[in-house]
Structures are given as C-alpha cells and as structure tokens.
C-alpha positions as CSV (number, residue, x, y, z in Angstrom):
1,X,0.7,0.6,-4.9
2,X,-2.8,2.1,-5.5
3,X,-3.9,1.7,-9.1
4,X,-7.3,3.5,-9.0
5,X,-9.5,5.8,-7.1
6,X,-13.3,6.1,-6.8
7,X,-15.6,9.0,-5.8
8,X,-19.0,10.4,-6.5
9,X,-17.9,12.2,-9.7
10,X,-15.4,9.9,-11.4
11,X,-13.3,6.8,-11.4
12,X,-9.6,7.2,-12.4
13,X,-7.3,4.2,-13.0
14,X,-3.7,3.9,-13.9
15,X,-2.0,1.4,-16.2
16,X,1.6,1.6,-17.3
17,X,1.9,5.3,-18.3
18,X,-1.9,5.6,-19.1
19,X,-4.7,7.2,-17.1
20,X,-8.4,6.4,-17.7
21,X,-10.7,9.1,-16.4
22,X,-14.3,7.7,-16.3
23,X,-17.1,10.1,-15.3
24,X,-19.7,7.4,-15.3
25,X,-20.6,8.2,-18.9
26,X,-17.5,8.3,-21.0
27,X,-13.8,7.3,-20.7
28,X,-11.0,9.7,-21.4
29,X,-7.6,8.1,-21.8
30,X,-4.4,10.1,-21.6
31,X,-0.8,9.1,-21.9
32,X,1.6,10.5,-19.4
33,X,4.7,11.7,-21.2
34,X,7.9,11.6,-19.2
35,X,11.4,12.9,-19.7
36,X,12.8,9.4,-19.6
37,X,11.0,7.2,-22.0
38,X,11.3,3.5,-21.2
39,X,9.1,0.5,-21.6
40,X,9.5,-0.3,-18.0
41,X,8.4,3.0,-16.6
42,X,4.9,3.0,-15.1
43,X,2.6,4.8,-12.7
44,X,3.1,3.3,-9.3
45,X,0.6,5.3,-7.2
46,X,-2.4,7.5,-7.8
47,X,-4.4,9.6,-5.3
48,X,-7.3,12.1,-5.4
49,X,-7.6,15.1,-3.1
50,X,-10.4,15.0,-0.5
51,X,-12.2,17.9,-2.3
52,X,-11.9,15.9,-5.6
53,X,-10.2,18.9,-7.3
54,X,-6.8,17.3,-7.9
55,X,-5.5,14.0,-9.1
56,X,-1.8,13.2,-8.5
57,X,0.4,10.3,-9.8
58,X,4.0,9.2,-9.5
59,X,6.1,7.2,-11.9
60,X,8.7,4.6,-11.2
61,X,11.8,5.1,-13.3
62,X,11.4,8.7,-14.5
63,X,10.4,9.7,-10.9
64,X,7.7,12.1,-12.1
65,X,5.2,13.6,-9.7
66,X,2.3,15.0,-11.9
67,X,-0.7,16.9,-10.5
68,X,-3.8,17.2,-12.6
69,X,-7.0,19.2,-12.2
70,X,-10.2,17.3,-12.1
71,X,-10.6,18.0,-15.8
72,X,-7.1,16.5,-16.5
73,X,-5.2,19.7,-17.0
74,X,-1.6,19.4,-15.9
75,X,-1.1,21.8,-13.0
76,X,2.3,20.7,-11.8
77,X,5.0,18.4,-13.0
78,X,8.0,17.7,-10.8
79,X,11.0,15.4,-11.1
80,X,11.5,13.8,-7.6
81,X,15.0,13.4,-6.2
82,X,14.5,9.7,-5.8
83,X,11.9,7.0,-6.7
84,X,8.8,7.2,-4.5
85,X,6.5,4.5,-3.3
86,X,3.5,6.4,-2.0
87,X,1.8,9.9,-2.3
88,X,-1.1,11.4,-0.3
89,X,-2.8,14.8,-0.2
90,X,-2.7,16.6,3.2
91,X,-6.0,17.3,4.9
92,X,-6.2,20.9,3.6
93,X,-5.6,19.6,0.0
94,X,-2.9,22.2,-0.5
95,X,0.1,20.0,-0.2
96,X,1.3,16.5,-1.3
97,X,3.1,14.1,0.9
98,X,5.7,11.9,-0.8
99,X,7.2,8.8,0.7
100,X,10.3,7.8,-1.2
101,X,12.4,4.6,-1.4
102,X,15.4,6.2,0.3
103,X,13.4,6.6,3.5
104,X,12.6,10.4,3.2
105,X,9.2,12.0,3.5
106,X,8.8,15.1,1.4
107,X,6.2,17.9,1.3
108,X,5.3,19.7,-1.9
109,X,3.1,22.9,-2.0
110,X,0.6,23.0,-4.8
111,X,0.2,26.7,-4.5
112,X,4.0,27.3,-4.8
113,X,5.3,27.9,-8.3
114,X,8.6,26.3,-7.4
115,X,9.3,22.6,-7.8
116,X,11.4,21.8,-4.8
117,X,10.0,20.0,-1.8
118,X,10.6,20.2,1.9
119,X,12.1,17.2,3.7
120,X,9.9,16.4,6.6
121,X,11.6,13.4,8.1
122,X,13.7,10.4,7.3
123,X,13.8,6.7,8.0
124,X,16.7,4.3,7.6
125,X,14.6,2.1,5.4
126,X,12.2,2.2,2.4
127,X,9.0,4.1,3.2
128,X,5.9,2.3,2.0
129,X,3.1,4.5,3.2
130,X,2.4,8.0,4.6
131,X,-0.6,10.0,5.8
132,X,-1.6,13.0,7.8
133,X,-4.0,12.5,10.7
134,X,-7.4,14.1,10.5
135,X,-6.6,16.7,13.1
136,X,-3.4,17.6,11.1
137,X,-1.3,17.2,14.3
138,X,0.8,14.2,13.1
139,X,2.5,12.7,10.0
140,X,2.4,8.9,10.2
141,X,4.9,6.8,8.2
142,X,5.7,3.1,7.9
143,X,8.6,1.3,6.4
144,X,10.2,-2.0,5.3
145,X,11.8,-2.5,8.7
146,X,8.4,-3.1,10.5
147,X,8.3,0.4,12.0
148,X,5.4,2.8,12.2
149,X,6.5,6.3,13.2
150,X,4.3,9.0,14.6
151,X,5.8,12.4,14.0
152,X,4.5,15.8,15.2
153,X,3.5,18.2,12.5
154,X,4.8,20.7,11.4
155,X,7.7,20.1,13.7
156,X,8.4,16.6,12.4
157,X,11.8,16.4,14.2
158,X,9.7,15.7,17.3
159,X,8.8,12.0,17.3
160,X,5.6,11.4,19.4
161,X,6.1,7.6,19.5
162,X,6.5,4.4,17.5
163,X,4.0,1.6,16.9
164,X,6.0,-1.5,17.0
165,X,4.8,-5.1,16.8
166,X,4.8,-6.2,13.1
167,X,7.3,-8.9,12.2
168,X,7.6,-7.9,8.5
169,X,7.4,-4.8,6.3
170,X,4.4,-2.5,7.0
171,X,2.7,-2.0,3.7
172,X,-0.5,0.0,4.4
173,X,-1.7,2.4,7.1
174,X,-5.1,4.1,7.4
175,X,-6.9,6.1,10.1
176,X,-9.8,4.0,11.4
177,X,-12.8,5.7,9.6
178,X,-15.3,5.4,12.5
179,X,-12.8,6.5,15.2
180,X,-10.0,8.9,14.4
181,X,-8.0,8.0,17.5
182,X,-7.0,4.7,16.1
183,X,-4.7,3.6,13.2
184,X,-5.0,0.4,11.2
185,X,-2.0,-1.2,9.6
186,X,-1.3,-4.3,7.4
187,X,2.0,-6.2,7.0
188,X,4.0,-8.8,5.2
189,X,3.5,-10.9,8.3
190,X,-0.1,-11.5,7.3
191,X,-1.6,-9.5,10.2
192,X,-3.9,-6.4,10.5
193,X,-3.2,-4.4,13.6
194,X,-5.1,-1.7,15.4
195,X,-3.2,1.0,17.3
196,X,-3.8,3.9,19.7
197,X,-1.2,5.7,17.7
198,X,-0.6,8.7,20.0
199,X,0.3,6.2,22.8
200,X,2.0,3.8,20.5
201,X,-0.2,1.1,22.0
202,X,-1.3,-2.1,20.2
203,X,-5.0,-2.6,20.7
204,X,-6.0,-5.5,18.5
205,X,-4.6,-8.0,16.0
206,X,-6.2,-9.9,13.1
207,X,-4.1,-12.8,11.9
208,X,-5.3,-13.5,8.4
209,X,-3.2,-16.7,8.1
210,X,-5.4,-18.4,10.7
211,X,-8.2,-18.8,8.1
212,X,-6.1,-20.1,5.2
213,X,-7.5,-23.5,4.2
214,X,-4.8,-24.4,1.7
215,X,-1.7,-25.0,3.9
216,X,0.1,-26.4,0.9
217,X,0.0,-23.0,-0.9
218,X,1.6,-21.4,2.1
219,X,4.3,-24.1,2.3
220,X,5.1,-23.6,-1.4
221,X,5.5,-19.9,-1.0
222,X,7.7,-20.3,2.1
223,X,10.0,-22.7,0.2
224,X,10.1,-20.4,-2.8
225,X,11.1,-17.5,-0.6
226,X,13.6,-19.6,1.3
227,X,15.4,-20.3,-2.0
228,X,15.7,-16.5,-2.3
229,X,17.4,-16.2,1.1
230,X,14.2,-15.0,2.7
231,X,12.8,-16.6,5.9
232,X,9.1,-16.2,6.3
233,X,6.3,-17.9,8.2
234,X,3.1,-16.5,6.6
235,X,1.5,-15.2,3.4
236,X,1.8,-11.4,3.1
237,X,-1.2,-9.0,2.7
238,X,-0.9,-7.5,-0.7
239,X,-4.2,-5.5,-1.0
240,X,-6.3,-3.8,1.7
241,X,-9.4,-1.6,2.0
242,X,-11.4,-0.3,5.0
243,X,-14.8,1.4,5.3
244,X,-17.1,2.7,8.0
245,X,-20.5,1.0,8.6
246,X,-21.5,2.9,11.7
247,X,-19.8,4.4,14.8
248,X,-19.1,0.9,16.1
249,X,-18.6,-1.3,13.1
250,X,-15.9,-1.2,10.4
251,X,-15.4,-3.5,7.4
252,X,-11.9,-4.6,6.4
253,X,-11.1,-6.3,3.1
254,X,-7.7,-8.0,2.6
255,X,-6.1,-10.1,-0.2
256,X,-3.2,-12.4,0.5
257,X,-0.5,-13.3,-2.0
258,X,-1.3,-16.3,-4.2
259,X,-4.9,-16.6,-3.0
260,X,-7.8,-15.7,-5.3
261,X,-9.9,-14.8,-2.3
262,X,-10.8,-11.5,-0.7
263,X,-11.4,-11.9,3.0
264,X,-13.9,-9.5,4.6
265,X,-13.8,-8.9,8.3
266,X,-16.3,-7.2,10.6
267,X,-14.3,-5.1,13.1
268,X,-16.4,-4.0,16.2
269,X,-15.3,-1.3,18.6
270,X,-17.2,-1.6,21.9
271,X,-16.9,1.3,24.4
272,X,-16.4,-1.2,27.3
273,X,-14.7,-4.2,25.8
274,X,-12.5,-2.7,23.1
275,X,-12.0,-4.4,19.7
276,X,-13.3,-7.7,18.4
277,X,-13.4,-9.1,14.9
278,X,-15.2,-11.8,12.9
279,X,-14.5,-13.1,9.4
280,X,-17.8,-12.3,7.6
281,X,-17.2,-13.5,4.1
282,X,-14.7,-15.2,1.7
283,X,-15.2,-13.6,-1.7
284,X,-13.8,-16.0,-4.3
285,X,-12.4,-14.2,-7.4
286,X,-11.0,-15.4,-10.7
287,X,-7.7,-13.4,-10.2
288,X,-5.9,-11.8,-7.3
289,X,-6.8,-8.1,-7.6
290,X,-4.1,-5.5,-7.9
291,X,-6.0,-3.0,-5.6
292,X,-9.0,-3.0,-3.4
293,X,-11.2,0.0,-2.5
294,X,-14.5,0.5,-0.6
295,X,-16.8,3.3,-1.7
296,X,-19.5,3.3,0.9
297,X,-20.7,-0.3,1.1
298,X,-19.6,-1.1,-2.4
299,X,-16.4,-3.0,-2.9
300,X,-14.2,-2.3,-6.0
301,X,-11.6,-4.8,-7.2
302,X,-9.2,-3.7,-9.9
303,X,-7.1,-6.1,-11.9
304,X,-4.4,-4.1,-13.7
305,X,-3.5,-6.9,-16.2
306,X,-7.1,-7.3,-17.6
307,X,-8.1,-3.7,-16.8
308,X,-11.3,-5.0,-15.3
309,X,-12.9,-3.0,-12.5
310,X,-15.4,-5.3,-10.7
311,X,-18.0,-3.9,-8.3
312,X,-19.8,-5.8,-5.6
313,X,-22.7,-4.5,-3.5
314,X,-22.7,-5.3,0.2
315,X,-25.5,-5.4,2.7
316,X,-25.5,-6.1,6.4
317,X,-28.3,-7.5,8.6
318,X,-28.0,-10.7,10.6
319,X,-25.7,-12.0,7.9
320,X,-23.5,-10.2,5.3
321,X,-24.7,-10.5,1.7
322,X,-22.4,-9.7,-1.2
323,X,-23.8,-9.5,-4.8
324,X,-21.9,-9.0,-8.0
325,X,-22.9,-5.6,-9.5
326,X,-21.0,-5.2,-12.8
327,X,-17.6,-5.1,-14.5
328,X,-16.3,-1.9,-16.0
329,X,-13.7,-2.3,-18.7
330,X,-11.1,0.4,-18.4
331,X,-8.8,1.6,-21.2
332,X,-10.9,-0.1,-24.0
333,X,-8.7,-1.6,-26.7
334,X,-5.5,-0.3,-25.1
335,X,-5.7,-3.2,-22.7
336,X,-4.6,-5.6,-25.4
337,X,-1.0,-4.3,-25.3
338,X,-0.5,-4.6,-21.5
339,X,2.4,-6.5,-20.1
340,X,1.5,-8.2,-16.8
341,X,3.7,-7.3,-13.9
342,X,5.3,-10.1,-11.8
343,X,3.5,-9.9,-8.5
344,X,6.1,-12.2,-6.9
345,X,9.0,-10.1,-7.9
346,X,7.3,-6.9,-6.5
347,X,6.6,-8.5,-3.2
348,X,10.0,-10.3,-2.9
349,X,12.0,-7.0,-2.8
350,X,10.2,-5.9,0.4
351,X,11.6,-8.8,2.5
352,X,14.9,-8.7,4.1
353,X,17.5,-11.3,3.2
354,X,19.2,-13.5,5.7
355,X,23.0,-13.6,5.7
356,X,25.3,-16.2,7.3
357,X,28.2,-14.0,8.1
358,X,29.6,-16.4,10.7
359,X,29.9,-19.2,8.2
360,X,31.7,-16.9,5.7
361,X,34.1,-15.7,8.4
362,X,34.9,-19.3,9.4
363,X,35.6,-20.3,5.8
364,X,38.0,-17.4,5.4
365,X,39.7,-18.2,8.7
366,X,40.1,-21.9,7.7
367,X,41.7,-20.8,4.4
368,X,44.2,-18.5,6.2
369,X,45.2,-21.3,8.6
370,X,45.7,-23.8,5.8
371,X,47.8,-21.2,3.9
372,X,49.8,-20.5,7.1
373,X,50.5,-24.2,7.7
374,X,51.5,-24.7,4.1
375,X,54.0,-21.8,4.4
376,X,55.5,-23.2,7.7
377,X,56.2,-26.5,6.0
C-alpha cells in the first residue's frame, strides 16, 4: 500500500476516500465518490505517472480505478473485476498495470475509451506488487507465495525466469535506481534481496532482523502470530524506499512491524566485488510510518492516522547526517474524523496458515474404529 507520492510539482496523499493535492502553496482536498458507499471503503494505492500528467488510485471494497489529470479532472473511472492491491504506470505513461488479489495482472489503456482491461498473466496467489522494467521488455510481479516472476512483454505468456529465495510473502519490488540490471525486493521474512532478474540469480541479501535490539518485541510478535496459526521467525518489512546517490551507492530505508525506527542502509555496488551493505542510521520516530518515500536525498514519512508528512534532509560525507526539516499537515481539519487502521490485521492476512491435517485425519479414524467396535459388540 502506497499512501502518497512526491515530485517537483506537487505532493498527493490518500486517506480513506480523500485525496489531498498539495502544490507546495495550497491544499486541495477532494472526496472520491464510489458506486458502493461504505464506511470501510478506502483508497489502497496511489501512483503518479513518470511525466507527472496523471494520478491514479484504486479503492478496496468498491474496486474503483480512477485516473485524474494533474489538475484533478477525472479522466477515467473503471470498476475492476476484483479487488486490487497495487497499480503502476507503464514506462510510456499510456497504460496502467493492475495487480489484483486473485493473482491476475491486468493492463488498461488510458487512450482507449473502453473500460475493459487486458489480462497479461496470472499467479495462483495474491499479487502484491507489479512493475515494468525500464527497457519495457519485462513485466515483474510478486506474490504472497514468496515468488517473483519475470514475464516477457508484450508476450507475457513467455516466462523468462523466477527469482526464488524469500521465505515469506514478497511485498515490494523496485528496479535498482543506479543500475537497471538489478531488482530489489522486500519480504515478510525481514530481508531485502538484490537480484539479477533476467538470470533469476540472487546477488545479495540484507537481513534486517540482525540489527533488532529488542528481542522481546520479536518474541511477542512470534507468539501472537502463533496463536493465529501462523509460524514465523522474524519481523516483516512493512514500508520501504530506495534512492540513488551515485552510480555505485544506493540508500535503502525500511520499517519493520512494531518498531518505531526507520533503518537506513548504504548499498554499494562495486564492479569487481559485487554488492555490500552497511547500516548507516537508525532513525527513531514517534510512530511507525504508513509509507516511506525518498525524493532525491530527502526522506518522507507519512502517517495516515495523524495525516502528518514528515521530511528529513540527508547528507553523505564520511558519516551520514539526517536532520529534521518540517512536518506538513495534510487534510487539515478533516484529519479529526479518521479511524486508524489495524496494522496487525493488515499484515496478518499475508501470512499462510499452518494446518495439521494428519492430526485431524487420525481423530476421524479413531472415531470410526470406536464406532465399529461398538457395533460389533
């Protein structure tokens, strides 16, 4: 879930069925009307086209895909066949990719007056993210079943390869901003992985749980999930951002469930020795952010419950320096009516449950034998 977007011209944030469009001078708040009015409906993802001409959002229950111009005129409104989890613009900004919860990836043409999409491919699990590579040759998708799939485009029935290695759901994928030959992914297993995605080859892993100081917090979460029938070993990554510093250095920011800390890593790509990483900074925050974004070397943290957008300035020399810049209050007085979402509930549904089918079978067999013995008497 991405709750906001930042660029040179504006910031746009989502909250329930509201959008706040901030052009760095004034806020313009609009309410998204849907065909199925419900208090539980909300915007679950927001994206801005690379040329900054379009803004697109999707809603949860009403399954609306709405495309706005940069001046907030509605250009297209589509009822999706199923609930979606992620949307992205293609590289040419003429199409929208939709990853839905049934496992299908759909393509919608912005220039087409029709409202039906094209099915590109399908997974057997919930899709959580989707993107098109910079060269437009591949569509990359990831799902709840730990898989990252590299499909040729436009002939997506041709699967180039899979990137396999995560132990839990793959929540986020991005092309490495300083080298387009690599893919970066984050997962519920608490790791960030780097891939040569055309080869399906794992190149590097960052295990965020290695630097958790509060082991008790992890144990509490593990026991809590175990009571739900979910067996886990680490805290999941719930928010993620990446930005380019130079041709060798990338910054990665991650937030883990339950920790009010944003971990910032320095990822270095050496032509001879490959990838290496270093934890540069632990940014302590009052509340776990709903979303993270880099814009250049500025880090933006958005908390959807308070509608605060917090900006930090970053500088790199011998040591990383991070300074608080300012808070931007989005949505004004509207923020007083917000109902906070349950972050635990939203993350729980992504884990697969464990089932003891053998024990259930043995119990039924025992009951049949007891009934048979009783009849024989």
